[in-house]
N, C-alpha and C positions, 0 to 999 in steps of 0.2 A: 509808440514805448518797445523798445525791445528787452525781452529777459534775456541778460548775458550769464553767461557761466551757469547755468542750468543744469548742465550734464547733457541734457539732449544731443547738443550738438555735436558730440562726440559719438554718435550711439549708429551704428550700421543694423539694420534690422532687416529682416524679410516682410513682404507686403501682408501675408496672412497673420503674423504675429502682431504689426503695427496696427492694422485694421482693427484687429478684436481688442488690442488693448484699447486702442482713441475710442472704441464704442464703449466700452466696458466703465470708460471715465467720463463719459459724457459728449466726446468730441466725435462730429460727424464729417464726413467728406462729402455727400452731396455730389455739386458740380464741378468741385475745385481740383482737378486732376485734368492731366494730359497724359500723353504716352512717357512723358519723362519726370513729372514733377506730381505731387498730392500736396494737399494743403488740408488739415482738419481744423474744422473751427468749434468755439463755444459761445454760444450768443448770450449775451446779458441784456436783457430789457428792464431797464428800471426806471425812475422818473427823471433823472439827468438824461436820459437818453438811451440808444441803442450803442453797444460795444461787442467787439468779438475779439476773443484770443483766438490765435492761430500758429497752429505749429505746422511746418512747411517740412518737405523730404524732397529729394531728386534722386533719380534712379542710377544706382552706381554700375549694375547689370540687369538684365530683363528687361520686361515690358510691363509699366503699369496696366495699360489696359489688357491684358493679357492675364491679369493677376500673378505675373511670374520674377516680379521686381525685387532686387533687395536695394533697401533706399536709405540714404546719408539723409540723417536728420540735421535741422538747421534752428539756428536762436528761434524759440517762440516771440511773437510780437503780440501787439494788441492796437485795434486802431478805433476810432467811433465814426459810426454812419450817420451820413449826414443825406436828407433825402432833397433833391434827387441825385445827387451827385456821386454817391456813394461812400466808401470809406477811407477816411484821414489819418494817416500816421504820423504825422508830422510831429515833431518837441513841443510844438505850442499847445497841442491838446492837453486837456485835463483829465484824469481818469480819477473817478471816487476811488478811495483808500480800501473801503471792502471790496471793490472788484478786484482790486490791484491785489489785495491780501488772499482772497479766494483762488486769482489766477495762479498765485504764487505756491498754492497748496495744490491745485489742480495739475500743474507741472510734475511739480515734486511727487504726486501720485502715480503719473505716467513713466517718470523716470525709475522709480523704485519697481514698479510691476513690468517693466521693460527688462531693466536689470535683471530681475527674477529668472526670466524668460530667454535671454540672450547667453 
């Protein structure tokens, strides 16, 4: 599930501001980065399964590994985790409405916080 037109996909943000804002809103970087990309995750563990809200970005300039990047954010998306194969993002996946609603709120909060700082 892709959350299109969230406002995040138009934002260009320095890595330090992005990291602080995502952490403030409960999204973590973990090991989801390389020298050109970052993906922040929010994990939902509910009786129906494990779901991840993901907010990706790629470096327009600088180096993510050196904490000096300026990143272009992309559309957030959600996937369901299946053991042992990993996360599936297909259009045939079912996402509980309460999780989708919470994800939309979280995306709006991140966008609002970033707009205030950029």
